[in-house]
Wavefront OBJ file of the C-alpha trace (Angstrom):
o trace
v 16.654 42.502 169.521
v 16.556 41.411 165.875
v 15.317 44.865 164.781
v 18.173 46.491 166.675
v 20.758 44.303 164.894
v 19.254 45.071 161.505
v 19.369 48.812 162.228
v 23.007 48.572 163.252
v 23.874 46.611 160.086
v 22.365 49.329 157.883
v 24.445 51.887 159.731
v 27.604 49.822 159.070
v 26.862 49.713 155.338
v 26.573 53.506 155.254
v 29.987 54.014 156.882
v 31.979 53.511 153.680
v 33.379 57.051 153.710
v 35.753 56.079 156.532
v 37.247 57.840 159.527
v 38.066 61.452 160.181
v 41.738 62.381 160.530
v 41.565 62.579 164.324
v 39.510 59.403 164.702
v 40.711 56.588 166.887
v 42.801 53.973 165.061
v 41.452 50.446 165.412
v 43.716 47.617 166.412
v 43.886 44.647 164.085
v 42.316 41.601 165.785
v 41.395 38.680 163.576
v 39.749 36.897 166.483
v 37.164 39.581 167.266
v 33.633 38.959 166.059
v 30.123 40.277 166.488
v 26.842 38.468 166.084
v 24.659 40.241 163.533
v 21.753 39.141 161.374
v 21.113 40.250 157.767
v 17.624 40.697 156.410
v 16.560 38.596 153.454
v 16.517 41.546 151.041
v 20.176 42.239 151.847
v 21.082 38.875 150.360
v 19.949 39.986 146.914
v 23.070 40.338 144.720
v 24.214 43.873 143.871
v 26.830 44.172 141.124
v 28.478 47.138 142.862
v 28.137 46.153 146.520
v 29.074 42.846 148.117
v 27.073 42.906 151.361
v 29.085 40.025 152.790
v 32.115 42.342 153.133
v 31.988 45.545 155.138
v 33.918 48.071 157.193
v 33.022 48.218 160.886
v 34.644 50.296 163.591
v 37.526 51.261 161.306
v 38.279 47.690 160.268
v 37.442 45.670 157.205
v 36.060 42.171 157.506
v 33.559 39.601 156.301
v 30.205 38.371 157.508
v 30.129 34.656 158.257
v 26.981 32.551 158.748
v 26.981 30.265 161.791
v 24.630 27.339 161.161
v 24.513 26.241 164.798
v 23.602 29.666 166.064
v 21.559 30.383 162.935
v 23.132 33.853 162.878
v 25.783 35.940 161.088
v 29.043 36.904 162.746
v 31.444 39.612 161.533
v 35.092 38.538 161.347
v 37.449 41.510 161.631
v 40.555 41.237 159.413
v 42.587 44.489 159.500
v 42.638 48.268 159.479
v 40.337 49.578 156.780
v 41.483 51.216 153.546
v 39.192 54.015 152.372
v 38.474 55.258 148.866
v 39.007 59.006 148.650
v 38.133 59.475 144.976
v 38.016 57.721 141.636
v 40.205 59.377 138.975
v 39.276 58.905 135.302
v 41.864 59.812 132.663
v 40.003 61.427 129.817
v 42.391 60.376 127.011
v 42.129 56.645 127.702
v 39.199 56.361 130.152
v 41.534 54.366 132.398
v 40.815 54.633 136.105
v 42.908 55.158 139.179
v 41.826 54.955 142.807
v 43.034 57.406 145.414
v 43.152 55.473 148.706
v 44.093 56.267 152.272
v 44.440 54.516 155.646
v 45.914 55.211 159.066
v 49.171 53.592 160.093
v 49.884 52.346 163.663
v 51.234 55.794 164.582
v 48.012 57.485 163.524
v 49.414 59.105 160.378
v 47.136 59.333 157.377
v 48.766 57.590 154.423
v 47.449 58.432 150.941
v 48.419 56.534 147.799
v 47.089 55.838 144.312
v 46.607 52.464 142.661
v 45.662 51.857 139.052
v 42.291 50.152 138.771
v 43.810 47.423 136.641
v 46.132 46.508 139.536
v 43.294 45.951 141.998
v 43.862 42.199 142.007
v 45.422 39.752 144.457
v 48.440 39.542 142.184
v 49.458 43.102 143.081
v 49.335 42.785 146.867
v 52.729 44.492 147.009
v 51.105 47.741 145.832
v 49.423 47.773 149.265
v 51.920 46.123 151.573
v 54.760 48.434 150.536
v 52.631 51.346 151.772
v 51.958 49.597 155.113
v 48.428 48.289 154.562
v 47.488 45.546 157.046
v 46.733 42.610 154.758
v 47.816 39.029 154.115
v 47.552 37.191 150.852
v 44.656 35.032 152.113
v 42.703 38.176 153.014
v 43.568 40.228 149.929
v 40.241 39.451 148.277
v 38.302 40.754 151.298
v 40.334 44.000 151.325
v 39.758 44.590 147.604
v 36.034 43.914 147.937
v 35.778 46.389 150.816
v 37.299 49.025 148.518
v 35.095 48.103 145.552
v 32.015 48.529 147.746
v 32.946 52.210 148.142
v 33.210 52.959 144.400
v 29.487 53.495 143.868
v 29.369 56.563 146.110
v 32.929 57.815 145.629
v 33.798 61.231 144.215
v 34.776 61.036 140.528
v 37.465 63.356 139.174
v 38.488 63.636 135.496
v 42.133 64.278 134.717
v 44.418 64.212 131.698
v 48.143 63.609 131.380
v 48.608 64.433 127.709
v 48.262 67.854 126.138
v 46.635 68.931 122.894
v 43.461 68.119 121.023
v 41.657 64.878 121.678
v 38.247 63.233 121.828
v 36.085 62.763 124.885
v 32.666 61.127 124.651
v 32.695 61.449 120.848
v 33.382 65.191 120.741
v 36.514 67.269 120.142
v 38.112 68.736 123.251
v 41.372 70.422 124.136
v 43.562 69.269 126.995
v 45.494 72.157 128.499
v 46.007 73.256 132.091
v 42.250 72.715 132.198
v 40.142 70.928 129.664
v 38.197 72.884 127.066
v 35.020 70.994 126.259
v 35.589 68.640 129.186
v 35.747 69.289 132.946
v 39.227 67.904 133.522
v 42.526 69.126 134.943
v 46.128 68.525 133.891
v 47.914 65.906 135.998
v 51.393 66.208 134.434
v 54.555 67.976 135.545
v 54.701 70.747 132.918
v 53.885 74.352 133.821
v 51.115 75.115 131.344
v 48.777 76.995 133.652
v 48.422 80.611 132.414
v 50.503 82.725 134.776
v 51.027 86.463 135.209
v 49.135 89.049 133.185
v 48.359 88.929 129.491
v 48.398 92.738 129.268
v 52.081 92.827 130.305
v 52.975 90.162 127.757
v 51.012 91.967 125.030
v 52.731 95.279 125.770
v 56.142 93.609 125.473
v 55.154 92.149 122.086
v 54.030 95.541 120.785
v 57.187 97.311 121.956
v 59.946 94.739 121.375
v 58.717 92.209 118.805
v 56.548 93.914 116.197
v 58.588 95.171 113.280
v 61.325 92.551 113.772
v 61.853 89.050 112.403
v 60.502 87.708 115.695
v 57.071 88.021 114.078
v 58.025 84.852 112.185
v 58.551 83.096 115.534
v 55.103 84.210 116.743
v 53.452 82.873 113.571
v 55.254 79.507 113.677
v 54.522 79.016 117.393
v 50.861 79.933 116.862
v 50.630 77.277 114.154
v 51.330 74.521 116.731
v 47.668 73.933 117.764
v 46.605 74.173 114.109
v 49.078 71.440 113.181
v 47.650 69.295 115.969
v 44.012 69.855 115.023
v 44.445 69.413 111.251
v 47.184 66.759 111.194
v 44.803 64.026 110.024
v 43.243 66.299 107.403
v 46.182 68.172 105.890
v 49.070 65.777 106.670
v 51.572 68.633 106.854
v 53.744 67.061 109.533
v 55.361 69.001 112.338
v 56.959 72.383 111.715
v 60.649 71.810 112.375
v 62.640 75.062 112.599
v 66.391 75.426 113.066
v 67.722 78.803 114.247
v 71.419 78.969 113.324
v 73.734 81.783 114.325
v 76.550 83.026 116.496
v 76.105 83.708 120.185
v 74.169 86.865 121.125
v 72.062 86.891 117.959
v 68.828 86.241 119.878
v 68.312 82.525 119.132
v 67.492 81.518 122.708
v 65.393 84.660 123.171
v 63.367 83.668 120.120
v 62.914 80.203 121.629
v 61.747 81.617 124.974
v 59.247 83.835 123.177
v 57.868 80.864 121.220
v 57.442 78.725 124.347
v 55.800 81.557 126.322
v 52.748 81.363 124.053
v 51.782 78.155 125.831
v 53.995 77.335 128.795
v 56.784 78.323 131.133
v 60.045 78.898 129.266
v 62.524 77.023 131.458
v 64.353 73.705 131.401
v 62.837 72.256 134.587
v 59.086 72.123 134.098
v 58.720 74.069 130.868
v 58.779 73.265 127.171
v 62.522 73.903 126.766
v 64.764 70.902 126.204
v 68.409 70.466 125.274
v 70.345 68.223 122.916
v 72.335 67.090 125.954
v 69.307 64.891 126.722
v 69.109 61.437 125.204
v 67.112 60.824 122.052
v 64.443 58.834 123.893
v 64.141 61.550 126.524
v 63.579 64.202 123.860
v 60.964 62.174 122.019
v 58.984 61.536 125.210
v 59.129 65.125 126.471
v 57.408 66.816 123.515
v 53.661 67.490 123.709
v 51.085 68.254 121.039
v 49.815 71.805 120.393
v 52.485 73.456 122.544
v 55.592 74.925 120.821
v 58.799 73.334 122.094
v 62.456 74.410 121.973
v 65.479 72.088 121.844
v 68.515 74.189 122.719
v 72.261 73.812 122.116
v 72.417 71.934 118.818
v 76.198 72.348 119.017
v 76.173 69.475 121.541
v 75.177 66.977 118.841
v 77.932 64.413 118.379
v 76.104 62.045 116.045
v 74.407 62.062 112.668
v 71.003 63.599 113.486
v 69.265 62.494 110.268
v 67.001 59.899 111.892
v 66.249 62.228 114.824
v 65.062 65.002 112.500
v 62.837 62.594 110.590
v 61.264 61.352 113.835
v 60.747 64.908 115.104
v 59.172 65.948 111.803
v 56.912 62.894 111.776
v 56.034 63.307 115.459
v 56.513 59.675 116.393
v 59.364 57.994 118.227
v 60.953 54.832 116.902
v 58.887 51.730 117.641
v 60.226 49.148 120.061
v 59.176 45.913 121.748
v 58.595 45.150 125.410
v 60.136 42.210 127.258
v 57.045 40.225 126.348
v 57.786 40.966 122.646
v 54.721 43.189 122.406
v 54.986 46.487 120.572
v 55.401 49.219 123.175
v 53.276 52.340 123.030
v 55.130 55.178 121.288
v 54.745 58.834 122.113
v 53.173 60.888 119.337
v 52.980 64.652 119.028
v 51.885 67.289 116.540
v 53.349 70.716 117.108
v 56.021 73.264 116.142
v 59.584 72.490 117.257
v 62.397 75.055 117.382
v 66.073 74.074 117.504
v 68.809 76.569 118.371
v 72.412 75.956 117.359
v 75.619 77.740 116.409
v 76.290 75.361 113.518
v 73.928 74.084 110.877
v 72.153 70.901 111.901
v 71.311 70.116 108.281
v 75.011 70.040 107.407
v 75.495 67.311 110.021
v 72.848 65.166 108.321
v 72.846 63.017 105.228
v 72.270 64.894 101.992
v 68.570 64.034 101.801
v 66.422 66.537 99.931
v 63.465 65.615 102.137
v 65.212 67.172 105.138
v 65.392 70.551 103.397
v 61.610 70.427 103.058
v 60.923 69.123 106.566
v 63.330 71.433 108.404
v 63.255 75.196 107.841
v 66.712 76.507 108.652
v 67.119 80.218 109.389
v 70.821 81.058 109.310
v 72.655 84.255 110.147
v 69.630 86.260 111.342
v 69.823 88.686 114.267
v 66.440 88.233 115.898
v 66.414 91.022 118.488
v 67.065 94.758 118.231
v 69.589 94.873 121.072
v 70.828 93.045 124.148
v 68.537 95.127 126.361
v 65.559 94.227 124.190
v 66.451 90.531 124.414
v 66.695 90.746 128.210
v 63.272 92.342 128.476
v 61.659 89.751 126.195
v 63.076 86.905 128.295
v 62.181 88.572 131.601
v 58.554 89.184 130.624
v 58.201 85.723 129.043
v 59.562 84.132 132.220
v 56.774 85.534 134.425
v 53.866 86.004 131.994
v 53.004 83.030 129.819
v 50.440 80.461 128.724
v 47.712 82.695 127.251
v 47.908 82.401 123.451
v 47.804 78.645 122.752
v 44.740 78.072 124.927
v 42.981 81.038 123.254
v 43.726 79.673 119.776
v 42.468 76.231 120.845
v 39.275 77.783 122.189
v 38.823 79.669 118.916
v 39.254 76.475 116.872
v 36.640 74.608 118.935
v 34.214 77.511 118.572
v 34.712 77.458 114.801
v 34.106 73.698 114.794
v 30.934 74.130 116.838
v 29.728 76.721 114.302
v 30.475 74.251 111.443
v 32.945 76.664 109.824
v 36.090 74.504 109.761
v 35.745 74.315 105.971
v 36.326 78.074 105.830
v 39.619 77.666 107.686
v 40.707 74.949 105.247
v 39.735 77.165 102.323
v 41.859 80.004 103.744
v 44.786 77.612 104.183
v 44.575 76.447 100.557
v 44.324 80.046 99.386
v 47.571 80.887 101.157
v 49.244 77.832 99.652
v 48.081 78.782 96.152
v 49.364 82.341 96.511
v 52.808 81.241 97.658
v 53.067 78.739 94.789
v 52.162 81.481 92.301
v 54.814 83.768 93.770
v 57.524 81.144 93.293
v 56.351 80.507 89.728
v 56.559 84.214 88.944
v 60.125 84.300 90.266
v 61.073 81.235 88.202
v 61.738 79.155 91.331
v 59.084 76.483 90.866
v 60.331 72.921 91.505
v 58.623 69.543 91.954
v 58.841 70.204 95.712
v 57.204 73.635 95.622
v 53.664 72.411 96.324
v 54.863 70.461 99.344
v 57.010 73.323 100.629
v 54.171 75.799 100.392
v 51.980 73.584 102.593
v 54.224 74.324 105.558
v 54.509 78.023 104.680
v 50.715 78.264 104.349
v 50.360 76.720 107.824
v 52.687 79.411 109.190
v 50.583 82.113 107.507
v 47.457 80.537 109.010
v 49.178 80.605 112.399
v 49.750 84.347 111.966
v 46.059 84.754 111.129
v 44.955 82.947 114.294
v 47.518 84.796 116.419
v 45.936 88.089 115.391
v 42.416 86.817 116.116
v 43.371 85.343 119.504
v 45.425 88.291 120.794
v 44.320 91.364 118.863
v 47.951 91.985 117.824
v 48.240 92.582 114.082
v 50.895 90.686 112.087
v 50.847 90.217 108.295
v 50.473 86.513 107.230
v 51.612 87.046 103.618
v 54.633 89.119 104.583
v 55.698 86.494 107.106
v 55.290 83.695 104.557
v 57.377 85.609 102.019
v 60.129 86.071 104.614
v 60.147 82.336 105.336
v 60.623 81.598 101.629
v 63.344 84.245 101.393
v 65.351 83.288 104.480
v 65.354 79.502 104.067
v 66.551 77.088 101.386
v 63.067 76.013 100.381
v 63.092 78.294 97.321
v 66.764 77.738 96.411
v 66.526 75.545 93.327
v 70.197 74.563 93.292
v 70.223 73.567 96.949
v 67.061 71.510 96.521
v 68.662 69.620 93.604
v 70.532 66.660 95.083
v 72.362 66.168 91.797
v 73.803 69.688 91.971
v 74.735 69.264 95.643
v 76.522 66.014 94.850
v 78.397 67.617 91.937
v 79.469 70.528 94.138
v 80.772 68.085 96.721
v 82.636 66.083 94.058
v 84.341 69.260 92.787
v 85.451 70.075 96.334
v 86.709 66.532 96.813
v 88.727 66.596 93.580
v 90.191 69.977 94.506
v 91.195 68.790 97.992
v 92.688 65.543 96.623
v 94.063 66.894 93.332
v 97.507 65.343 93.861
v 95.890 61.887 94.046
v 94.589 62.000 90.479
v 96.342 61.018 87.268
v 96.229 63.856 84.733
v 95.757 62.956 81.088
v 96.287 59.471 79.669
v 96.277 56.297 81.792
v 99.438 55.518 83.781
v 102.050 53.285 82.145
v 104.228 52.112 85.051
v 106.669 50.268 82.792
v 106.883 53.003 80.140
v 110.631 53.762 79.601
v 109.752 57.058 77.952
v 108.588 58.566 81.295
v 110.954 61.114 82.780
v 112.211 60.857 86.362
v 109.849 63.679 87.356
v 106.904 61.801 85.865
v 107.854 58.580 87.671
v 108.106 60.359 91.031
v 104.779 62.153 90.619
v 102.663 59.089 89.936
v 100.087 59.277 92.808
v 100.405 56.549 95.406
v 96.876 56.807 96.827
v 95.323 57.109 93.400
v 91.672 58.214 93.331
v 91.118 58.391 89.580
v 92.068 60.216 86.405
v 91.315 63.684 85.002
v 91.412 64.806 81.387
v 90.964 68.367 80.143
v 89.667 69.761 76.867
v 88.321 72.963 75.393
v 85.092 74.199 76.901
v 81.867 72.692 75.597
v 78.222 72.837 76.562
v 76.335 69.793 77.913
v 72.610 69.046 78.014
v 71.907 71.235 81.025
v 73.445 74.217 79.247
v 76.500 74.300 81.533
v 80.013 74.554 80.082
v 82.512 71.837 81.052
v 86.281 71.770 80.545
v 87.348 68.489 82.143
v 86.258 64.965 82.907
v 87.067 62.807 85.916
v 87.319 59.014 85.710
v 86.414 57.248 88.980
v 86.307 53.543 89.732
v 83.051 52.296 91.243
v 84.693 51.688 94.629
v 86.141 55.188 94.875
v 82.903 56.782 93.655
v 80.816 55.060 96.346
v 83.353 56.047 99.019
v 83.201 59.721 97.937
v 79.394 59.776 98.088
v 79.371 58.106 101.509
v 81.778 60.696 102.895
v 79.550 63.448 101.563
v 76.433 61.983 103.157
v 74.811 60.862 99.886
v 73.219 57.502 100.611
v 71.689 56.500 97.261
v 74.032 56.711 94.291
v 71.334 55.723 91.778
v 69.354 58.894 92.414
v 72.466 61.010 91.840
v 73.538 59.093 88.726
v 70.051 59.491 87.288
v 70.139 63.248 87.907
v 73.597 63.521 86.349
v 72.613 61.524 83.304
v 69.546 63.698 82.734
v 71.645 66.869 82.886
v 74.528 65.466 80.811
v 77.038 65.529 83.678
v 77.438 61.741 83.528
v 79.236 60.614 80.366
v 77.796 57.177 79.637
v 75.881 55.033 77.196
v 72.151 55.654 76.833
v 71.168 52.398 78.549
v 73.582 52.347 81.492
v 75.397 54.452 84.057
v 78.715 52.600 84.251
v 81.530 52.757 81.745
v 84.717 50.783 81.232
v 87.583 53.092 82.118
v 91.370 52.909 82.391
v 93.345 54.657 85.090
v 96.295 52.275 84.732
v 97.039 51.477 81.119
v 95.659 48.172 79.844
v 93.830 47.510 83.165
v 90.167 48.394 82.465
v 87.764 48.634 85.393
v 84.113 49.495 85.828
v 83.529 53.078 86.840
v 82.033 56.435 85.991
v 82.989 59.335 83.724
v 81.806 62.655 85.113
v 82.125 66.088 83.552
v 83.345 68.877 85.818
v 81.962 72.401 85.304
v 84.072 75.217 83.912
v 85.145 78.192 85.979
v 83.165 81.414 85.659
v 85.874 82.954 83.479
v 86.072 79.898 81.224
v 82.295 79.766 80.878
v 82.147 83.462 80.008
v 84.813 83.101 77.315
v 83.180 79.973 75.913
v 79.810 81.675 75.743
v 81.368 84.648 73.940
v 83.082 82.326 71.455
v 79.818 80.479 70.923
v 78.057 83.711 70.020
v 80.821 84.610 67.524
v 80.586 81.217 65.822
v 76.832 81.508 65.682
v 77.236 84.789 63.848
v 79.679 83.158 61.423
v 77.228 80.351 60.652
v 74.461 82.818 60.020
v 76.607 84.725 57.504
v 77.488 81.446 55.820
v 73.907 81.135 54.629
v 74.397 82.214 50.992
v 70.736 82.913 50.427
v 70.839 85.725 52.953
v 74.039 87.423 51.539
v 73.714 89.689 48.462
v 76.497 89.192 45.833
v 77.176 91.194 42.703
v 78.063 88.180 40.561
v 78.133 84.396 40.726
v 81.911 84.186 40.985
v 81.997 86.356 44.079
v 79.200 84.282 45.661
v 81.064 81.030 44.929
v 84.311 82.390 46.429
v 82.667 83.549 49.658
v 80.858 80.218 50.069
v 84.106 78.328 49.658
v 85.833 80.539 52.220
v 83.070 79.937 54.775
v 83.097 76.234 53.974
v 86.815 76.059 54.774
v 86.247 77.825 58.085
v 83.381 75.503 58.958
v 85.467 72.417 58.150
v 88.261 73.783 60.324
v 85.833 74.305 63.226
v 84.557 70.734 62.919
v 88.106 69.354 62.739
v 89.254 71.277 65.806
v 86.117 70.199 67.688
v 86.783 66.543 66.878
v 90.394 66.766 68.037
v 89.565 68.620 71.254
v 86.852 66.152 72.230
v 88.885 62.972 71.824
v 88.325 61.733 75.349
v 88.745 58.021 74.759
v 90.522 55.790 77.251
v 94.024 56.472 75.968
v 93.475 59.437 73.709
v 95.618 62.065 75.511
v 99.378 62.378 75.465
v 101.558 61.517 78.441
v 102.903 65.073 78.578
v 99.373 66.397 79.152
v 99.013 64.002 82.086
v 101.361 66.034 84.246
v 100.116 69.473 83.242
v 100.076 71.789 86.269
v 97.085 73.815 85.046
v 93.924 73.521 87.175
v 91.693 70.875 85.535
v 88.719 73.185 85.063
v 90.393 76.607 85.143
v 91.820 77.311 81.669
v 91.745 81.091 82.019
v 93.905 81.555 78.883
v 91.134 80.016 76.759
v 90.388 81.951 73.579
v 88.235 80.786 70.638
v 87.169 77.246 71.607
v 85.380 75.171 68.978
v 81.857 74.067 69.900
v 80.642 70.711 68.551
v 77.548 70.769 66.385
v 75.888 67.981 68.357
v 76.309 66.231 71.701
v 76.913 62.779 70.311
v 80.063 62.473 72.417
v 77.950 62.382 75.586
v 76.543 58.936 74.976
l 1 2 3 4 5 6 7 8 9 10 11 12 13 14 15 16 17 18 19 20 21 22 23 24 25 26 27 28 29 30 31 32 33 34 35 36 37 38 39 40 41 42 43 44 45 46 47 48 49 50 51 52 53 54 55 56 57 58 59 60 61 62 63 64 65 66 67 68 69 70 71 72 73 74 75 76 77 78 79 80 81 82 83 84 85 86 87 88 89 90 91 92 93 94 95 96 97 98 99 100 101 102 103 104 105 106 107 108 109 110 111 112 113 114 115 116 117 118 119 120 121 122 123 124 125 126 127 128 129 130 131 132 133 134 135 136 137 138 139 140 141 142 143 144 145 146 147 148 149 150 151 152 153 154 155 156 157 158 159 160 161 162 163 164 165 166 167 168 169 170 171 172 173 174 175 176 177 178 179 180 181 182 183 184 185 186 187 188 189 190 191 192 193 194 195 196 197 198 199 200 201 202 203 204 205 206 207 208 209 210 211 212 213 214 215 216 217 218 219 220 221 222 223 224 225 226 227 228 229 230 231 232 233 234 235 236 237 238 239 240 241 242 243 244 245 246 247 248 249 250 251 252 253 254 255 256 257 258 259 260 261 262 263 264 265 266 267 268 269 270 271 272 273 274 275 276 277 278 279 280 281 282 283 284 285 286 287 288 289 290 291 292 293 294 295 296 297 298 299 300 301 302 303 304 305 306 307 308 309 310 311 312 313 314 315 316 317 318 319 320 321 322 323 324 325 326 327 328 329 330 331 332 333 334 335 336 337 338 339 340 341 342 343 344 345 346 347 348 349 350 351 352 353 354 355 356 357 358 359 360 361 362 363 364 365 366 367 368 369 370 371 372 373 374 375 376 377 378 379 380 381 382 383 384 385 386 387 388 389 390 391 392 393 394 395 396 397 398 399 400 401 402 403 404 405 406 407 408 409 410 411 412 413 414 415 416 417 418 419 420 421 422 423 424 425 426 427 428 429 430 431 432 433 434 435 436 437 438 439 440 441 442 443 444 445 446 447 448 449 450 451 452 453 454 455 456 457 458 459 460 461 462 463 464 465 466 467 468 469 470 471 472 473 474 475 476 477 478 479 480 481 482 483 484 485 486 487 488 489 490 491 492 493 494 495 496 497 498 499 500 501 502 503 504 505 506 507 508 509 510 511 512 513 514 515 516 517 518 519 520 521 522 523 524 525 526 527 528 529 530 531 532 533 534 535 536 537 538 539 540 541 542 543 544 545 546 547 548 549 550 551 552 553 554 555 556 557 558 559 560 561 562 563 564 565 566 567 568 569 570 571 572 573 574 575 576 577 578 579 580 581 582 583 584 585 586 587 588 589 590 591 592 593 594 595 596 597 598 599 600 601 602 603 604 605 606 607 608 609 610 611 612 613 614 615 616 617 618 619 620 621 622 623 624 625 626 627 628 629 630 631 632 633 634 635 636 637 638 639 640 641 642 643 644 645 646 647 648 649 650 651 652 653 654 655 656 657 658 659 660 661 662 663 664 665 666 667 668 669 670 671 672 673 674 675 676 677 678 679 680 681 682 683 684 685 686 687 688 689 690 691 692 693 694 695 696 697 698
């Protein structure tokens, strides 16, 4: 009898796999029991199996020792819960259990529970699904599930996309893992679908030879950005496609997404600015190119959003427990489509011009029919290129040739820098700009290797430099941008400026016209003078006096956040008229009421600058002739007479220069204050005197 009980107990321990779907459902009966005896060896502790808890006849329960009967009885507790499989997430090595049981109606109920929630505290994770358990028996239920883990099927999954590490080696997480036997458990459609040959034919017929080659190169750089982000620190490629409707912006975005995923808004890599900021930041994945459509929907200053997208990290935040919440990170290429410039909605930060490549006014497709075909093919044939590039990168790593890829990247960067130097467009930001362009060229290189479709990396890089503002020296100079904005502001608010000398409200000599035209909402004061050249080599014909309060308000309206950077730039170029050791000056807009403010030179019009430059050349010729040692004379008297004549002319030039440059606080007449000529548009200018030195700047 004892041997029979032992044999039956062994059979019970082997029944951890559970019931078949059509098996009979056991009734819960806490009072039922069976007398069984365990052998001594079964009492030896096993870290993965608790022999005191078991599943018998479709019910879980616990063995109990009866001292009087000197035997073990099995107390049934409830309907058993079976472990279908153990799921391991490769990115974090966290575990999840896939469980199932049969409800009173005989239906098989399957649900997943995180391994960290397999405690008595989370009993609701089970009861809400209908599991037959009470709090006092929760420990027995959990143990019965743990006993099944040793022999359960193990499945590896991943929820994130892109490059990662698994068991100390580089792998790629796509629809299926490369370097790891895992499958994607997310909602995005990244499984290669359709036929690559159809997609390739469309590229050869509709894309090659157009500017869409740039899109292919940038999208192909996405996995490279992800793989090398800790080595090269290039940041994400942020691209803004600006243009009117029907110029192919959305088509270009669909083409970019089709390299890795389905190009739709439901389960693809296409997003919209109608989504919230947090939604956007959590929807972007590494290695896969993403499109954010409809930039025209932006109704806020997108400066911080662009910085976060370029950095690939959402803003940090705290949980309710005041613990820093996990932030989504991504390294990829991001395309934005819009009918109005996103950069013009942002603050005037030079860093944004480097981080965001804005392509404006480009027609991307040959025709409407061509655009329709590109979108139709991309809709049904996608997901081949990114996974091929990722496979190629891992093969190169396995062959220990990653250094060759880095060398090629630096070679591209060097060549683009040299090109800009040859064109005279080198700036302090050139080296940084060419990092991103070199990554695009490298993307073109890998696209060709992964698909067999030839595109020229250097030609594409040159187009990027040509089409965007990254090689526009004036646009990269925040000082020049601020000066341009100030000129526009003065022009738009010209009637709010005092012209000439400071206002004298109680001056009886003012005419009725002058009294009426004193600006009510006064912004500052403007004085004009004959054209002269400042340190930067630019001609100026007027100077604006602004109080500190008005100056800061103007910069804020223009999106310029740091006035010190702009003042420093202006002082270096001579635009700011100030002392050598400070930016501010004491100015008067109302007579005898000095305030702290700034004196800023305004550039001359093209016509004024041309005339001034011509006059400068004439005077230079006069000074050269005035050198007596270089002029042959027949006698000493003639030489003395010519020298005196030139000396008189030179003295006259100096005198006129001194008079024209008297720009002190009250140095201009009241009549000049109400002159109706444009402050920097003296088109009737003739022979303006040029000062010998620039001492009046400081």
